[in-house]
C-alpha positions as a Markdown table, in Angstrom:
| # | Residue | x | y | z |
|---|---|---|---|---|
| 1 | Met | 27.3 | 56.5 | 47.8 |
| 2 | Ile | 29.0 | 58.7 | 50.4 |
| 3 | Tyr | 30.2 | 57.3 | 53.7 |
| 4 | Lys | 30.1 | 59.6 | 56.7 |
| 5 | Ile | 32.9 | 58.5 | 59.0 |
| 6 | Arg | 33.8 | 59.6 | 62.5 |
| 7 | Ile | 37.5 | 59.2 | 63.4 |
| 8 | Ile | 38.2 | 59.3 | 67.1 |
| 9 | Leu | 41.6 | 59.6 | 68.7 |
| 10 | Asp | 42.2 | 57.0 | 71.4 |
| 11 | Ala | 42.5 | 59.5 | 74.3 |
| 12 | Glu | 40.8 | 60.6 | 77.5 |
| 13 | Asp | 39.7 | 63.9 | 75.9 |
| 14 | Asp | 37.2 | 63.9 | 73.1 |
| 15 | Ile | 39.1 | 64.5 | 69.9 |
| 16 | Phe | 37.5 | 63.5 | 66.7 |
| 17 | Arg | 36.9 | 64.4 | 63.0 |
| 18 | Asp | 33.9 | 63.7 | 60.8 |
| 19 | Ile | 34.7 | 63.1 | 57.2 |
| 20 | Glu | 32.6 | 62.4 | 54.1 |
| 21 | Ile | 34.2 | 60.2 | 51.5 |
| 22 | Asp | 33.1 | 58.3 | 48.4 |
| 23 | Asp | 32.5 | 54.6 | 49.1 |
| 24 | Asn | 34.7 | 53.5 | 46.2 |
| 25 | Ser | 37.7 | 55.5 | 47.5 |
| 26 | Ser | 40.7 | 53.4 | 48.6 |
| 27 | Leu | 41.9 | 53.2 | 52.2 |
| 28 | Glu | 44.9 | 55.2 | 51.1 |
| 29 | Asp | 42.4 | 58.0 | 50.2 |
| 30 | Leu | 41.0 | 57.7 | 53.7 |
| 31 | His | 44.5 | 57.6 | 55.2 |
| 32 | Asn | 45.3 | 60.9 | 53.4 |
| 33 | Ala | 42.0 | 62.5 | 54.5 |
| 34 | Val | 42.6 | 61.5 | 58.2 |
| 35 | Thr | 46.2 | 62.8 | 58.2 |
| 36 | Gln | 45.1 | 66.1 | 56.8 |
| 37 | Ala | 42.1 | 66.4 | 59.1 |
| 38 | Phe | 44.3 | 65.9 | 62.2 |
| 39 | Gly | 47.2 | 68.0 | 60.9 |
| 40 | Phe | 49.8 | 65.2 | 60.4 |
| 41 | Leu | 52.3 | 65.5 | 57.5 |
| 42 | Gly | 51.3 | 62.0 | 56.3 |
| 43 | Asn | 54.9 | 60.9 | 55.9 |
| 44 | Glu | 54.9 | 58.1 | 58.5 |
| 45 | Met | 53.9 | 54.4 | 58.2 |
| 46 | Ala | 50.3 | 53.6 | 58.9 |
| 47 | Ser | 47.9 | 50.8 | 58.9 |
| 48 | Phe | 44.2 | 50.1 | 59.1 |
| 49 | Tyr | 42.9 | 47.0 | 60.9 |
| 50 | Thr | 39.6 | 45.3 | 60.5 |
| 51 | Cys | 38.0 | 44.6 | 63.9 |
| 52 | Asp | 34.8 | 43.3 | 65.4 |
| 53 | Asn | 32.1 | 45.4 | 67.2 |
| 54 | Asp | 34.2 | 45.3 | 70.4 |
| 55 | Trp | 37.2 | 46.9 | 68.6 |
| 56 | Asn | 39.2 | 43.6 | 68.8 |
| 57 | Gln | 41.9 | 44.0 | 66.1 |
| 58 | Asp | 41.9 | 41.6 | 63.2 |
| 59 | Glu | 43.5 | 41.8 | 59.7 |
| 60 | Glu | 46.1 | 44.5 | 58.9 |
| 61 | Ile | 45.8 | 46.7 | 55.8 |
| 62 | Ala | 49.1 | 48.5 | 55.4 |
| 63 | Leu | 50.2 | 51.6 | 53.6 |
| 64 | Phe | 53.3 | 49.7 | 52.2 |
| 65 | Asp | 54.2 | 46.0 | 52.1 |
| 66 | Val | 57.1 | 45.6 | 54.5 |
| 67 | Ser | 56.5 | 41.9 | 55.1 |
| 68 | Glu | 59.2 | 39.3 | 54.3 |
| 69 | Gly | 57.1 | 37.5 | 51.7 |
| 70 | Ala | 56.7 | 40.2 | 49.1 |
| 71 | Gly | 53.1 | 40.6 | 47.9 |
| 72 | Thr | 51.6 | 39.0 | 50.9 |
| 73 | Ala | 50.3 | 42.1 | 52.8 |
| 74 | Arg | 46.9 | 43.6 | 52.1 |
| 75 | Leu | 47.6 | 47.2 | 50.9 |
| 76 | Met | 45.6 | 50.4 | 51.4 |
| 77 | Asn | 45.8 | 51.4 | 47.7 |
| 78 | Glu | 44.3 | 48.1 | 46.7 |
| 79 | Thr | 41.5 | 48.0 | 49.3 |
| 80 | Phe | 38.4 | 50.0 | 48.9 |
| 81 | Leu | 36.1 | 51.4 | 51.6 |
| 82 | Glu | 33.1 | 49.5 | 50.3 |
| 83 | Asp | 35.1 | 46.3 | 50.8 |
| 84 | Val | 35.8 | 46.8 | 54.5 |
| 85 | Leu | 33.1 | 49.1 | 55.8 |
| 86 | Ser | 29.4 | 48.4 | 55.8 |
| 87 | Glu | 26.4 | 48.7 | 58.1 |
| 88 | Gln | 27.2 | 45.1 | 59.2 |
| 89 | His | 31.0 | 45.9 | 59.8 |
| 90 | Pro | 31.1 | 49.6 | 60.6 |
| 91 | Lys | 34.4 | 49.8 | 62.4 |
| 92 | Leu | 38.1 | 49.9 | 61.7 |
| 93 | Ile | 41.2 | 50.8 | 63.8 |
| 94 | Tyr | 43.8 | 53.2 | 62.3 |
| 95 | Val | 47.3 | 53.5 | 63.6 |
| 96 | Tyr | 49.6 | 56.3 | 62.3 |
| 97 | Asp | 53.3 | 56.5 | 63.0 |
| 98 | Phe | 54.4 | 53.2 | 64.5 |
| 99 | Met | 57.0 | 54.9 | 66.6 |
| 100 | Ser | 54.4 | 57.1 | 68.3 |
| 101 | Met | 51.4 | 54.9 | 67.9 |
| 102 | Trp | 48.7 | 57.4 | 67.2 |
| 103 | Thr | 45.6 | 55.2 | 67.4 |
| 104 | Phe | 42.2 | 56.1 | 66.1 |
| 105 | Phe | 38.8 | 54.4 | 66.1 |
| 106 | Val | 37.1 | 54.7 | 62.7 |
| 107 | Glu | 33.4 | 54.2 | 62.6 |
| 108 | Leu | 30.9 | 54.4 | 59.7 |
| 109 | Ala | 28.1 | 56.8 | 60.9 |
| 110 | Asp | 25.9 | 57.0 | 57.8 |
| 111 | Ile | 25.6 | 56.2 | 54.1 |
| 112 | Val | 24.1 | 59.0 | 52.0 |
| 113 | Glu | 23.7 | 60.0 | 48.4 |
| 114 | Lys | 26.4 | 62.0 | 46.7 |
| 115 | Glu | 25.7 | 65.8 | 46.5 |
| 116 | Asp | 26.4 | 67.5 | 43.2 |
| 117 | Gly | 29.0 | 70.1 | 43.4 |
| 118 | Arg | 30.6 | 68.9 | 46.6 |
| 119 | Ala | 34.2 | 67.7 | 46.5 |
| 120 | Tyr | 35.1 | 64.5 | 48.4 |
| 121 | Pro | 36.7 | 63.7 | 50.8 |
| 122 | Asn | 35.1 | 66.5 | 52.8 |
| 123 | Leu | 35.9 | 67.4 | 56.4 |
| 124 | Leu | 32.4 | 67.9 | 58.0 |
| 125 | Phe | 33.3 | 68.6 | 61.6 |
| 126 | Ser | 36.3 | 68.9 | 63.8 |
| 127 | Phe | 36.2 | 68.7 | 67.6 |
| 128 | Gly | 39.2 | 68.9 | 70.0 |
| 129 | Glu | 42.8 | 69.7 | 69.5 |
| 130 | Ile | 45.4 | 67.0 | 68.8 |
| 131 | Pro | 47.9 | 66.9 | 71.6 |
| 132 | Glu | 51.7 | 67.5 | 71.0 |
| 133 | Ser | 52.4 | 63.8 | 71.7 |
| 134 | Pro | 50.2 | 60.7 | 71.5 |
| 135 | Pro | 48.2 | 59.6 | 74.5 |
| 136 | Glu | 49.9 | 57.0 | 76.7 |
| 137 | Lys | 48.7 | 53.5 | 76.1 |
| 138 | Asn | 47.9 | 51.1 | 79.0 |
| 139 | Phe | 48.9 | 47.7 | 77.7 |
| 140 | Glu | 47.7 | 45.2 | 80.1 |
| 141 | Ser | 49.6 | 42.0 | 80.3 |
| 142 | Asp | 47.9 | 38.6 | 80.2 |
| 143 | Pro | 47.5 | 37.5 | 83.8 |
| 144 | Asn | 47.9 | 33.9 | 82.8 |
| 145 | Phe | 51.2 | 34.4 | 81.0 |
| 146 | Asp | 54.0 | 32.7 | 82.9 |
| 147 | Phe | 57.3 | 34.5 | 82.4 |
| 148 | Asp | 59.1 | 31.8 | 84.4 |
| 149 | Asp | 58.0 | 29.2 | 81.9 |
| 150 | Thr | 59.5 | 31.2 | 79.1 |
| 151 | Leu | 62.9 | 31.5 | 80.8 |
| 152 | Glu | 62.9 | 27.7 | 81.5 |
| 153 | Asn | 62.6 | 27.0 | 77.8 |
| 154 | Tyr | 65.4 | 29.4 | 76.8 |
| 155 | Asp | 67.4 | 26.6 | 75.2 |
| 156 | Asp | 64.4 | 25.8 | 72.9 |
| 157 | Met | 64.5 | 29.2 | 71.3 |
| 158 | Asp | 65.8 | 29.2 | 67.8 |
| 159 | Phe | 68.5 | 31.9 | 67.7 |
| 160 | Asp | 72.2 | 32.2 | 68.1 |
| 161 | Glu | 73.0 | 34.0 | 71.3 |
| 162 | Asn | 76.5 | 35.0 | 70.0 |
| 163 | Trp | 75.0 | 36.7 | 66.9 |
| 164 | Asn | 77.2 | 39.8 | 67.3 |
């Protein structure tokens, strides 16, 4: 089967790409298709995140395992689209270049039969130009977080303040 996927840049302006890709492709294949569709070099770290229907981030699926416990991270090249995208779970979040935080919403739009003679992945539609720099993020703080409480418990923190 072929997944028709819309990838939307998290920005005020409408900037998106529609891609067709085989459902048994890996998330690394989708990562490569997205970077090409948006004109990135593809040489930066990236991750997909599973999420709920309200785009609340859940499990990370990384391009490379950079965790301290080797072999504990879920990796793109070992995870297939059919395992993380379905009609019941049609959404993912994609972050490219952790220094710049290009953030995209990935949504399964349709599942269709494979067409003979067509190469996949296939860029179906491109709308909007990617800006020179990533859109600014508005990270709202938790209104219930008490910074004073954190500072009062400074002695309980487990690190050596004379580390250098």
